N, C-alpha and C positions, 0 to 999 in steps of 0.2 A: 223371449223379445225379439221385436225386430231391432234395425239395428239404424239408419238413415231414413229408407222408405219403409213408410207405414204400408200396412196389410192392402186398406183401401186407397191408398193414395197410388199402388201397385194396377189397380185395378185402371183405372185412366192411361196408363203407361205402355200397356201391354203387356205387361206383366199377367201370365197367366193363371188364373183361378177358375172357381166353377159358377157359370149365369145362367140365365134363365134361353130357353129357347123357343120363347113367344115374340119377340121382335115385331113387337107392332103399338100404335099409340095404347096409353094407359086409359083416354077418354076422346070422344069427339066432343067440340066446341058445339055448342047451341047457336043455330043460327050465322057458322061463321061464312065468309064471302071468299073463301079460299077453293077455288075448282077445282083442283088437283090433289083436295083431302083423302079424295079417293084410291090413291098411292102409299098411304100408308101405312093400308090393310097389304101385308106382307106379300100373306101367301095366297092372296082374291087373285080367284083367275082372271078377270077383267084385267088388274095389275099386272100378272107374270104374262098377259097374250103380249102388254106393252113392253115391258122388261124385252122379252122372246124379240118382238120388231125391232127394238133398237139394238139389240145384240146383233141380231144380224146385219144392219147398216153396220156398224162397225169393225165388224172382223170382216166384212166386207171392202173398205174403207184402208183398216191398218193391220190387221191378219190375215190375208191372201196373198203375199207378193214372194217373190225369193225372199227378199231385205228380211220380211219380218223372219222368213225361216230361219237364214241366217242368223238373225241377231237371238231370235231366241235362240236356237243351239245354240248359242254361243256362250249364253249364263245361264242353259242348263248342265254345260258339262263345269262351267264352274258349280253350279249346284251341290250338283250331282258324285264329283271329283272325289274320287274314295283318298286324293292326297291331301284334304281337308282335313284340318286336325281336330279330331275326336273329342270335345273337350269333354273334364270329366266334373264327377262328384264322389268324393270318398264319403265311404259308409262300413267302416269298420274296415277290414284289411283289403276289401273292394275297393277299385275306381269304377265308377256306374257312368254311361254314356248312352244316349239316347239319336243313334244315328239314321239317316231317309238318304237311301240314292235312286237309280233307274229299277236296279231290281228288288227293290224296299219301300217304295213311295209313300207306306203309310209310317214302316219303319221300325228299328229293333230299337230295343230296351236290351242293353248288355252290361259285362263287364268284365274288367281283369284285373290281373296285381300288379303291382309297380314295376316289377320286375321284367313280366311281357310287356307293359305300356314303355317299357323306353327301349325296347326292339322297333326299328323300322317297321317292320307288320305284322303287331302284336294279336295273338290267339284269343280272342274274344268265346267268354260263356254267354247265350243266348239264353234270356231271361223269360221274355214276352216278344213275340214277332207278331206285330199290329196286324200285318197282312192276312198271316195264318189263323188269328182271332179272325180277325171281318169274313174269309171264307166258310169259319166256321160255323159262324155263327152269321151271317148273312147280312152283315151291317158294313159301314160306312166309318167306325172309330178311328177319331182321332186322337192321340196321345197328348194329354193334360198335363203328365206329370206324375210322380209319387212321393206319399210321405210315410217314410219307412219308421218303427220305434227303435229307437238309441236305446243298450248300446249294440244288442245283437242285428237290429235290421233285417228282421227273417218275414216279418211281417210288416205289409206295405197299404197303405190306403192309395190305390190309383184314381185317376181320373182318366175319364173316356168321354170326348163330345160325339154327337152323331152327325157333326156336320163342319166341326172347325171354330164354331165361337163359345162363346164362355162357359153353354151349358154342358154340366157334365155328368155321367153315371159315378157313383163312387162305388167301390168292388175291394173288399179286401183279398191282399194276394199274397201266394208263399215262395219267396225266395230258395226257399230250401226244394220244394216239390215242383218252381217254376210254374205252378198252378192258380187259380183261384181259390179259395177256402169258403167251400161246404159251409152253407150256415152261417158264414161268416158276418159281417159288417157289409151292407149293401145297402144306397140308396137311391133314388129314381133320379131321373134329371132333373135338377133343379138347381137356384141359384144355391150354391151349397158351400160353405164353410167348413172344414172336419181335421182335426189336429188327436194324438196319442196321449193318453191319460197314461195309460199302462195295459198291457196285454188284453186287458177285460173291460175296459173302458175307453171312450173316445169325447170328447168337445165335439159338437156338430152343430152348425146353427143353417137350417134350408127351409123352404116350404112346407111348413105344418098343417099346412090349412089357409082359410080366410085370416086374413089380418094380420099373419106370421112374419109378412116382409115389409119392407121398408116401401116409403114413396120412390127413392130410389133403385127399387127391384132388387136390393141385397137383404142376407138375412137381420131380422128385428131381434129374434129370442136366440140364446144360447143356451141345449141345455143336453148334459153330461147323460149319454147312452154306455148302456151296459150292458156285455155278448149277453147272448138268448134270452133276450127281452125284447119285445115290441118298441116300436119309437116313440110312438104314444104312448107310454111310462116309462118315457122319459125323466130326469130332472131337470127341472128349470133350475139354470142358474143366473140368470139375466133375462131383463125384458123391456126391449128402448123403447121408444115412441115412432109412432111414425114416421116421424119428420124427420130422424136419425135417420144417420147412410148408410151406416150397419152395426151390427154387435156382433163382436166374436169373444171366444173362450181359449186360452189353450196354456200349457204345461210349459212350463223350461225342463227341460229333461237335465240338466249338467248334473252329472254324480255328484252327488255329494249338496247340491243348490238347489233341489227339485223344487219350484214355488208354481204355482197357479195365478191365472190373470184372467181380468176381464178389460175388454179394451171396447167403447162406445162411442164409436165414429159420430160426429154432429155432422162434420164435413169431412173434406179431405186434409183439413189442413187444420183441425181443430178436434179434438177426442179427450175422454178422461180415461184413466187406466188404471184400475184396481188391482189391487192385491186380495185372493181366496185365501181365507185359511179357516180352516175348522166351519166353513162352510159360510162364515162370515164375508164379507167385503169391506177395506178398507181401503179410501182412494191416497192415489199418489201425488200429495201437494206439488206439483209444477202446472205451469201457467198448460191452460187448454191447447196453445198452437206448438207448443214443445213437442219434441218427443222422447218418450223416455227406453232407457236400456238397460236389461237388470243384468249382469253377468258374471256369476259368480260370488265373490263378495262386494263388486262393483254395481251402481247407476251411473250412468253414462246420460246428459239429459242434451240435446240437439234443441238449442235456443231459434225461432223465428220472430224475435222481437225482443227486446232489452228486457231486463229481468234481475229484479232490485232483491233480496233476498241476504238474510244474515248480514246487512248494513253494507252490501257491497252492490254494483250492478255490472254485470251482462251484458257485453251490445251482443247484438243479434248476427247470427252466423256464427257462434259462438259452439265451443263443446266444453261441456262441463262436466268433472267428475267428485263421486264421494263416496263414501263406502254405504253400502245398502241399508245395514241394520240399522248405523248410526243415525241415515236419513227418517229411516222409519221413525225413529223414536224420538223426534225430534228435532236435528242436527241439523244445521243449513251450513256448512261451512263444504265450501267448492272447490277444487282446482283447475284451473284454466287448461285444459289439453289442447284446444284450437281456442284464437282470436284473430277472426279476419282481418283484411287490410284492403286497400281500394284495387289495388288488383289481385288479389285470391279469394279463393272459398273453399268451404271443403265439398268433397264430391261423395264420398264417404267413408264406410271405416270396417276393420275386421281384428277380430280376435285371434291368436292363438292360445296356448297352454299359459302363457306366461308374456305375452306382449302385446300390444293392440298396434296394427299398421293405419295408418292416415294415408286416404289417399286426396288431395290436394290440387287444386285446380288457381296456376298461377299465369293470369291472362287466358285461360281457357287450356292450356296445355298440362300434363299430371307431374306430379313430383310425389313422392313419397316417403312417409317419416315413419319410424318405428319409436314409439313409446313403451316405457317397463315402468309397471307399476313400483312403487315402495319397497323394498323389502322385509320393512318393519309391518307386521299387519295390524297394528296400530296407527299406525299415521295415514292421510289421507293426499298427503301431498309430496313434491319430490319427487315428481314421475321422472326417470334420464329420454333424452332425448336423443335420437338419431338418426342421420339422414340416411335412405336407400341408395344403391349406389344407381348414377343419374338415366333420367329415361334418354331416348334420343327425342333430337329437337324435333317438333311441331309432331307428338307422338300421345297415346293413350296409353298408361300402365293403369290394369284391372286389377282387382286382385279374383282370382276365379275361386279358390277356396282355399279352407281351412282344415285343421282337425282340433279346435280348440280343446276337443277333451283330454287330448292325449301324446299331444307335441306341438312343436312350433314347428312343423310343417308350415308351406307356404305358397304359394300357385300364383304366377302369375301371366299374364294377357300382356304383350307388348304390339300397338300396332300405331299403323302412323298411315296418309291416305298412299303414300307410293312402297310401304315399307309392309311386306306379309305379316302374317301375327305372326308373333314367338310365343309359344310355351313353355315357361321357364319355373322349377320346382325350389326350394330353399329351406332348409332350416335354421330359424333366426339362431347365430349363436354358434353355428355348426358350418363353418368353410364355405365352398363359393357357394353361389347359386348355378342351380346344374341347367341347362338347357335342353330342354325332354322332344321337341315338336317345331319345324320349320311346316309353316303353311308353302305354298308352292306361289311362285309369281305367275298370274295370268295373263301379265300384260307388261308390255317391255315399260318399265316405271323411266329409267332411261332419256326418254324423251319428256318427260317433265319435272317440272318445276313446282313447287308449292310454298306458299306464303301468307302470309297475315298481315291484311290490312286495314284502320281506324279509319269510321266515320263520323262527321257529327251529324246525329239526328235535329229536326224539325225543334226541340226543346233543347237544343245546347248539349245534351248526353254522347261520351265515347262509346261507338259503339262497333267489337270488331267482327269482321268475317276472315273467313281462309277463300282462297283460290289457287286451284291445279288446273295448269294452264301449261302448254306444249313452250320448252324453252325456244323456240324461234317463230314466238307468239309475235303476230306485228300488233302496235295498237294503233288501227285504222280502224276502229269499230266494226269490222266483215263478222267476228266469232261469233259462232254462234254457242250460246251462253247457256249453260240451265242451274238455275239460285236455286237452292233448297231451305227452309226453314220450318219452323216450330213454333216458338216462343209461346210457352203456356206451362202449367202444373211443376215446374221450378223442374223442369228438364233440361240436361244439356246437351249441348251436339256439340260432339268434341270432335277428334281428329279418328279416324279409323281406314283400314283397306277393305275394298272392295272388287273384288274380279270382277263383277257385271258392272257397274260402273264403265271402271276401264274398259272392259270391251266394248259394254255398246255405246258410250258416250265419249271416252276421253280417246279412244282408239280412232273414232273417227274424227278426227279435230278437234273436239267439243272443251269445252271450258267448262270446270263445275266448280260452285262456288256453295258453301255453308253459311248461311247466316246469325249470327250468335246476338237474337234483339231480345227487347225486355219482354218480361214472361217465363222467360228460360230460368236456368239456377247458375248460371255460366260465373254470376257476380255475389250467388248465395239469396238467401229469400228477402233481401231488398232490391235483386233485379228482378225478380219474379213478382211482388208485389207493387214494384210499379207499373207495371200493366192490369191492373186484375182492377173488375168491373167498370166504372166509370173511366180507367184509365186506360183500358183496352187500346182505345185507337195510339196508343203512343206503340205499340209492340209492332204496327202497321206503318204508322211514321217511320221506324227502325228498319224495316225491311224494303220500304220506299228508297228512303235513303240510300241503301247499299247500292237498290238496280241505278241508282241515278248514280253513283260514284263510278260504277262500274260504266258507265258511257261517260263521263267527265273523264277517265282517266285512259279513253281510246280500246278500252277489251270489246265491248261492243256496242250496238246502238237498240234500241228499243224492237224494231223488227227483229233481230236474231237473238234477244232475250228472250227464254221460256224460265219456267218458275212450276214449282211441285209442292205438294207437301199433304199430309195427312191427317186425319182426326184433327185436330185442334190446330192444325195446321190443313186442313182442308177450309175450316173456315178461314186463315188466313187467305187460301188464296183464293176464296171468295170474296173478300176484300180488296183482295187485290187487282180481281176482275171487274168488282162496282165502283170503287171508287180510286184504282189506279190504273185504269183499260189504257190510257197511253203511256204507259213505261212499259209494255207486253206486247211479246210477238207471238205468245200460243202459252196454254194455262193447263197442266194437271191439277184435278181436283179428286182425292182419294175419299174414301169411306168418311166423307164430313161432314160438321153440321156448317147448315146453312140456315134454315129459316129459326130467330131466335127466340120469334115469340111462342112456340112452340116447342121447343127443344125440350124444357121442361115435363112434358105430357108424351114425349115418345124414349122409350126404353132407360136408360138409366140415366136420360138426361137429368132428372130432377138432385144427381149426387154431384153436380157442376156447379150448383146456386154459388158457391162462394167463389169460384172462379170469374162466372160471367154476370154475376145477377139474376132476379126473379122478375120474368117479364109480366109476371102475372102481377105484380105490383108494378101500378100505375106510373111512378114518381121512377123505378128502379127501367120498366117502359122505356122512357124518355132520355135515358142513355145506349140503352141497350140497341134499339132504334137504329142509331147511328150503325153500328157494325151488324146487323143483320142483311146477308147479301138476297136475303129471298124479297125482302121487304123492299132492296134498294134498286133493283133492275129498273132500267126507262129504254121504254121501246129506242126513242130517239139516238142511244149513246150505241156507238161504238166499239164493242167489245171485241178483243180478240178470240182467236179460235180455243175452244175448251173445252177438255176431255173427263168428264163425270166418270167414275171408278167407284163401286162401292160393292157387297154382297148380300145376297138373300139371307145367310148366316151371322149378318152382325147383330150380335141380341146386344153391343154396347152402347153407339150410336146408331145404328140401324140404315136401313138403304131408304128411306121414304124421306131423309133432306137431300140427296143426291138425284133422285127419280122426280122430287115438286120442282128443283132448281132446274134440271133441263127439258121436262115436261111448260115449264113457265116461260122458260126462254123462246122453245120453239114455238109455243102460241104466241106468243107476242111477235114472231118474226123474225127473230135473230138468227142471222148465220150462223154456220160452223158450230153448232153445239152439237159434243159427242156425247152418249152413255153407254159405259158397258158395266152388268152386272155379274158376279162370279157367283153359283148357286153357294158354293163351301167357301170356307176362308176364314169365317168369322171377320173380327175386325181388324183383317191382314188383307195379304195377299193371292194368301191359297192356301189348301188344305195339304197340301206338296209339292215339293218342287216345280213339278212339269205346268201345274197352273201356276205358281209363283212365276216362274219363265214365260209364259203367257204372256202373264197381265205386263211385267215390269217390260219386256220384248213391246208391247204394244205403246205402252207411255212412251217412249224413248222413241221408236219410227214414229209416234204421231207428233212429236215435239221439233225430231230432227226433220223432220218434212214438212212442219208448218214455219221453221224461222229460219230457210232458205232467204 
C-alpha cells in the first residue's frame, strides 16, 4: 500500500503513472458560443497550424538572441552535468538509477553496487539504453519507470511513453538478460496501472474497451492477468462506477506479510480500500478521506479530518497506528504517532525493517524523527521516539529510499535554496551517517541570503514565504523579482537547490520568492481544505498578499515583479492575470487550467472536481466562475505581458486551455500575449534536457526582459 500520497493523488502532482494519448475534449457542447472551441482538437491540422504560427512569433521574440543562447546553455550545462548526484533506488543488491545527459538525451537505466557507488566515479552496468532502443525501433520512447518483482527484481514491467505524456506502453523486461521478455506481459498505450502478483500473474487496470475507463480517463476495472493467456481472459477483480476517479488492485509483497488490496478512488481525497482474501473483498473500516498503509503487522492511518473511534477523537493531520490483524478483527485501539500543532504538519514517512522515519514540516522546514514499535508483539502502544540529527536551517530533508525487507538502511537527500543537495546513507542503530555524494555548486551562493517572511492575508491568516535575494539588496523597489506559487492538491513547496534558477535568475541580480499559500499542504490537510472549491479565492488572496508585501517591504514594485506557475499553479497565474493585473509586470503561465467551465470535459479534468467543484452544476458554477480566468477576461482591462506555455502531448490538463486563452486575448486586441507549445514532454517542460533547457530559458528571458 502507499504511504501518505495515494496512487491517484500522485497523478495530479506530476508523479509518473500511465496515461492516455488522446489529449482532446471528451465531448463537444451543443450550441456553444465559444469561438475558440476548435483549438480543443489537439492534433487537428487547423489547430496545429495556429500553434506553429504562434511558436514562430514567440521563438523570434525570446529564443533567437545571443542572450537566450547563453541562458539556455547555462541551464543545459546544469541539467547535463556529469557531476549531478545520480539518485538511486535499491532493488536487492543493486542500486538502480535513471540518467539523462547530452550523450543520452532519452536516458540510461543503469545499476551499480554500494561499494562502487561510494566511489567518485562509479562503474555502471547499463540495463537499458533508451536512445539505442529508439534507434532500433524507430521510436521516440520516453522512460516512465519500472516495477520489478520482489525479492529477485529480475522481472520488471517497464513503462514507455511515446511522447512524454502520461500515456505508456507496458512491456515485461528481464534485468538478467537485459532484454524484453519474448511472449511476456505486454500492454498497448493506454491509461494503465499494473503491478506484480507473482512471477506468472499481474494486476492490471487499462483500457479494456468501451466503458472500461472512468470519466476521469483512468481505469474503471481491475483484473488479474495470468501469463500466457490473452488479456481478454483476465479475471475481473473489481469494477467501479464511471464517476469514480480510478480503480486499482495491488499486492503487498513483504515476505511473510503478503496481502492483496483493491483501492477505489472516488476522487483525489476520498477512497475505499479492500483486503482481497480468498477471492473475497473486505473493506477497511476507515474514513473515506483517510489514507491507509499496511506494513508487516501494522496498519497506519493518516487523517484528513477528525476521527472518533473506540471512544477517542483523533485530530485531522494525525498519523495513528494499530495492529493490522487486530483492526480487521474489530479492535479499535490506536497509538498516535504524529499529532500536528499550529506550526507543524506531517510531510511523509518511510519504513525501514524495524523503524518508522517521520518527515515533519515545522513552518515549512524539515525535521526528522525515528519511531520504533514496541518489542512486545502483543502490544500496539509504547512506540519509542527519537530525533534524527538536525537538518540545516531553511532546508528540506527527504527520505530517498529504504530497504524495509532486509535492513534499517536509509538514504537522505538534504537540500536548501543555497545549499547543493547532499546524499547521505545510514543504518539506524549502527554508527554515524555517511555522506555518499555532494552535488556541485552551480552558482556562487555566497552572494545571497535566504529569509522567511510571514504576511497577513485578507481574512487574517498568517501566510509564509521564502525569499532568496542578494546580500547587498537595496530596499528601493528596483529589484526584478520572480514570485512562484502552486497552492493546490495538498502539495507543499519546500526549500530546494536549483542550479538553473541560480544561474538564470539569481546571478543576474534577481530576487526569487516562493509563496506557501493555502491549498497546499504546508500546514497539513486543513491548510489545503481552506482553499477548496468555493474557498479557492483564498489561495489567490494569499498570493496577492505576498506580492503586496514584497512591494511594501521595498523589495520590488509592480513593474519589476514577475510571477510563474504551472498546472494548478497555471490556474493561479490565470487568476493573477485577471483579478490582480495591477500587481505584476509580467506573468509566465505554464501547462495551465484556465477554462474552468470546460475543464471537466477536457482530458483528466473530471478527476479534479473535489478540488475545484463541478461547473456543470449551476450552483457550483456560481462560485467557480469567479476564478475561471477564461470567462473573466475584459477587453478594457490593462493586463501585464503574459507567456502561455503548454505541450501538445499533455494528456493530463491538455494544451487546449492555454491555446484558447491566448487566442481569446489576441482576439480581444490585448497586447503582449505570447504562446509557445512544445510537441513533447507531457505535463512538464520537455521530454529531454535540451527541451527543458530551451523552455526554461525562454521563460526566464521573457520575464527578465519584461520586468525592466
